[in-house]
GUMARFI-850855 format. One line per field, with one value per residue (C-alpha): x, y, z. Coordinates in pm, whole numbers, plus 32768, in hexadecimal, padded with zeros to 4 digits. Each point is the difference from the previous one (the first is absolute). Example, Ala and Ser with C-alpha at 12.3 -4.5 7.8 and 13.67 -1.06 7.14 Angstrom:
x: (84CE 8089)
y: (7E3E 8158)
z: (830C 7FBE)
END
This chain:
x: (9F26 8018 7FB4 7EB9 7F82 8058 7EF3 7FA8 8002 8176 8026 7F31 8078 816E 8101 813E 80C8 7EDF 7FC8 8167 7FF0 7EB9 8091 8138 7F27 7F3E 813D 805E 7F63 80A6 805F 8161 80D5 80D2 7ECC 7F87 814F 8011 7E9C 8010 8147 7F67 7ED0 80D5 80DB 7EDC 7F3C 8139 8035 7E97 8013 815E 7F9E 7E97 7F86 7EC0 7EE0 8049 816C 7F9C 7F15 811A 80E2 7EF8 7FCB 8179 8016 7ECC 8099 8149 7F4C 7F30 812D 80C0 8009 80CC 80FC 7FFE 7FFA 7FBD 8009 8167 8051 7F63 80C4 8140 7FD3 7FAD 8140 7F34 8087 816A 7FAE 7F6C 811B 8102 7F5F 7FDE 813D 8123 8133 815A 8121 8036 7EA5 7F35 7F0D 7E8D 7F35 7E9D 7F3E 7F4F 7EA8 8064 8077 7F54 8009 805E 80C9 809E 811F 814B 8153 813E 806C 7E9F 7F6E 7EEA 7FAE 7F23 7FD9 7FF9 808C 8151 8176 8074 8083 80C9 7FDF 80D2 8055 7FEF 7F37 80C6 7FEC 809B 8139 8028 7F96 7F30 7E8E 7FA6 7E97 7F91 7EC3 802A 7ECD 8042 7F1A 803C 7F82 8070 8087 7E9F 7FFD 7EED 7FDE 7F65 7EC1 7FD2 7FE9 7EAE 806A 810A 7F93 813C 80E6 811C 8132 7F85 805C 80A3 812E 80DD 816A 80F0 80D8 80EF 7EEA 801F 7EF6 8006 7EF5 7FB3 7EF9 7FE2 80A7 7F19 7F9B 7F73 7E87 7EDB 7F26 7E99 7F69 7EA8 7F61 7FD1 8173 8056 7F07 80A6 815B 7F88 7F58 814B 80C9 80CC 80B4 7F77 8152 80BB 816D 8051 8008 7FC6 7F2D 8082 7F5B 80E2 7F9A 80D2 7FC1 8093 8021 7F2A 7F53 8071 7F34 80D2 806D 814A 8011 80C5 811C 7FF9 7E8A 7F7B 7EF0 80DD 7FDE 7E8F 7F55 7E87 7FE4 813A 8090 816C 811F 8170 8042 7F00 809F 80CB 80BF 7F55 8111 7FA7 80B6 7FD3 802C 80C6 7FF2 7EFA 803B 7F41 80ED 7F1A 8082 7F1D 8018 7F14 804A 7FCD 802E 8099 7FBE 808F 7F71 802F 7EEC 8044 7EED 7FC8 7FC0 7E98 7FAF 7FA1 8147 80C7 7F67)
y: (E047 8112 8168 7FF5 7EDD 8092 806F 8172 800C 7FCA 8166 8099 80B5 7FE2 807B 80A9 7EBE 7F36 810B 7FE5 7E86 8009 80EF 7F28 7ECC 80AE 7FF4 7E9A 7F6E 80E9 7F5A 808F 7FA4 8139 80DE 7F5B 8037 816D 8053 7F4F 80AF 814B 7FC2 7FAB 8134 80E4 7F9C 8018 8161 8068 7F8A 8087 8167 7FD6 8095 80CC 7FE6 8162 7FAA 7EC5 80D0 80F8 7EE2 7F7C 815E 8026 7EBC 805C 8150 7F54 7F26 811A 80E0 7EE6 7FF9 7F58 811B 8020 7ED9 8088 7EA4 7FD3 8152 7F91 7EBB 80C2 80FC 7EF0 7F46 7ED5 8012 7FF1 7EE6 7F2B 805C 7FA1 7EAD 7FAB 8092 7F64 8050 7F6B 80E6 80EC 7FDF 813C 802F 803A 811E 8088 7FED 8149 8070 8099 7EDA 7FE8 7ECC 801B 8140 8083 7F3C 80B5 7FB0 8026 816C 8089 8116 7F60 814B 8059 8167 7FC7 8133 7FEB 8007 7F00 7EBF 7EFA 7EA3 7ED4 7EAD 7E8E 7ECB 7ECA 7EB1 7FB0 7F7F 8149 7F81 8100 7FCA 807A 8047 8043 80D2 8139 80CC 815C 8100 8132 8150 8142 8141 8058 7EC2 7F6E 7ECA 8022 7F51 8116 8101 7FE0 80F9 7F13 7F30 7F2C 7F4C 80D1 7F92 7E9E 7EF1 7EB1 7F88 7ECE 7FCD 7FDF 7ED5 8056 8025 8179 810F 817A 810A 816D 8072 8117 8013 7F6F 80E0 7FB6 8016 7FC9 7ED0 8060 8094 806B 7EB4 7F18 7FA9 8172 8023 7ED9 809A 8152 7F59 7F56 8140 7F41 8092 7F9B 8033 7F04 802B 8032 7EB9 7F53 7EC3 7ED0 7EB2 7F05 7EB7 7EFE 7E95 7F14 810C 8088 8146 811B 8138 810A 816E 80B3 811B 8144 8009 8129 8038 80AB 7EF6 7ECF 7F9E 8057 7F61 8002 7E9B 7F6B 7F98 8074 7F04 8059 7F29 80C9 8156 808C 813E 80F0 80E6 8165 809E 8176 7FEE 7F49 7EBC 7F0A 7E86 7FE9 80F6 812D 8148 80A0 8165 7FAD 7F2D 7E8A 7EC8 7EAB 7EBB 7EA3 7EC6 7E8D 7F05 7E96 7EFC 7EBB 7EC4 7F8E 7EC0 7F5C 806E 7F75 7EA8)
z: (5179 7EF9 804F 7F3E 80D6 814F 80EC 7FEC 817C 7FFB 7F8C 8116 8137 7FA4 80FB 7F84 7FEB 7F75 7EF6 7F88 7FF7 7F3F 7EFC 7FE0 7FD2 7EEC 7F2B 8057 7EC6 7F07 7EB7 800F 812F 7FC7 7FFA 8140 80AF 7F97 8063 814F 8058 7F97 80DC 8130 7FDA 7FAE 8134 80D9 7F7C 803B 8168 8041 7FAC 807A 7EB8 8015 7F0B 7F8C 7FBC 7F43 7F29 7FBE 7F93 7F0E 7F75 7FD2 7F3A 7F35 7FA5 7FA9 7F05 7F71 7FB4 7F56 7E84 7EEF 8023 817B 80EF 815C 809B 7F85 8097 8148 7FFA 7FBC 8118 80FF 7FAB 7F8B 7E9C 8073 80F3 7EEB 7F12 8105 803F 7E8F 7F6B 80B7 7F31 7FE6 8050 7EDE 7F68 7FD4 8120 7FCF 808D 7FEB 7EBB 8040 7F8A 7EB0 7F2F 7EAE 7F22 7E92 801A 7EBB 7F67 7FC9 7F72 80C9 7FF9 7FD8 80D5 80CE 80AF 7ED7 8073 8179 80B1 80AD 7FCD 7F00 809A 7F44 8093 7FA3 808E 7FC8 8059 8054 80B4 8151 7F54 7F48 7EAB 7F3F 7FC2 7EA2 7FA8 8165 800A 80D4 8060 8089 80A3 80DA 8077 7F57 809C 8072 80D1 7F28 7F28 7EA9 8073 8102 7EEB 7F51 7EF5 7F78 7ED6 7FEE 80F2 808D 80C7 7FCC 7F0A 7FBE 7F3E 7FD3 8063 7EDC 7FA5 811D 80FF 8006 7FF9 7FE7 7FE0 8043 80F6 8104 8151 810E 8121 815B 8012 80EB 7FCB 7FA7 813B 7F83 805D 812C 8013 8018 811D 80AC 7FE7 807F 812A 804E 7FBF 7F01 7ED4 7EAB 7F55 7F2C 7F9E 7E90 7F3F 7EB4 7FEF 7F44 7FB6 7F52 7F62 7F49 7FA1 8103 810B 811A 7FAD 80E2 804D 80A2 8011 7FDD 8100 7FE1 80FD 80ED 7FE2 813D 8027 7FCA 816F 802B 7ED4 803A 7F7C 80A2 7EAF 800D 8004 7FFD 7ECD 7F38 803B 7EDE 7FB9 7F12 7F7E 7F9F 7ED9 7FCC 7E86 7EF9 7F3B 8077 7FF6 7EB7 7F5D 7FFA 808B 8101 807F 811E 8136 7FDE 80D3 7FCA 80BB 7FD6 80A1 7FBF 804B 805F 7FD5 80BA 7F35 8013 80B8 7EB6 7F61 8126 7FCF)
END
């Protein structure tokens, strides 16, 4: 008997257990078995949660309002639901389950809410800061396979906050991308560019997620880092950060994204010749990091 043909009376006077079973049954004819499995598991856990905490009607209304506000504040440049997922540890849980890496491969971490597709293209050696405030920082490294062979032509997307702790998309006055861009590794799998030194910053706290953290008396701070997303034909794409060693928030990241293998030394130089040959009278930083990609399942076959 399909749901549409069932007697209406079967949905009357449902006890707690009968209610759950009836809701589960309502998804039993889903076209997709995977969708059915996900929704039925969600229903079971949701109802278990509601009963475990004996949720009140007022609290349920507050939860719905919270989710409504989370959606309303989200835009193309700010994804509050990603921020919520990050701060609840859900992002790192999903990343951990879906990004098992071989020893030596670069580990993945949170995507974050400030990624922007189609960022400006640069050549190796260019300054991607594009006017972003902060001490100059010269970044170099390589992209290679597990066996150490270089991967030429790998696409590297980079984005980061500036010394104000803000991404370009958080500054409405900016008309162009800043501290954001993409480039390709050279024939030897190497890359190098100029940007600004990353600084620790608070995640946006002027929305529902900020209210959540304040209610929990949690810090909104993230340690200084640069985002990288690396793609190459025949290899798994990796989305990750490189964190600044010694940052005061390295062990209290608001989104639980730090891994030892992703921490690098950022070296401060008071003045002198930069890696690109220019002589600077101001302080600057250097950082070197090598990325190692896993072969894709298709490539392995």
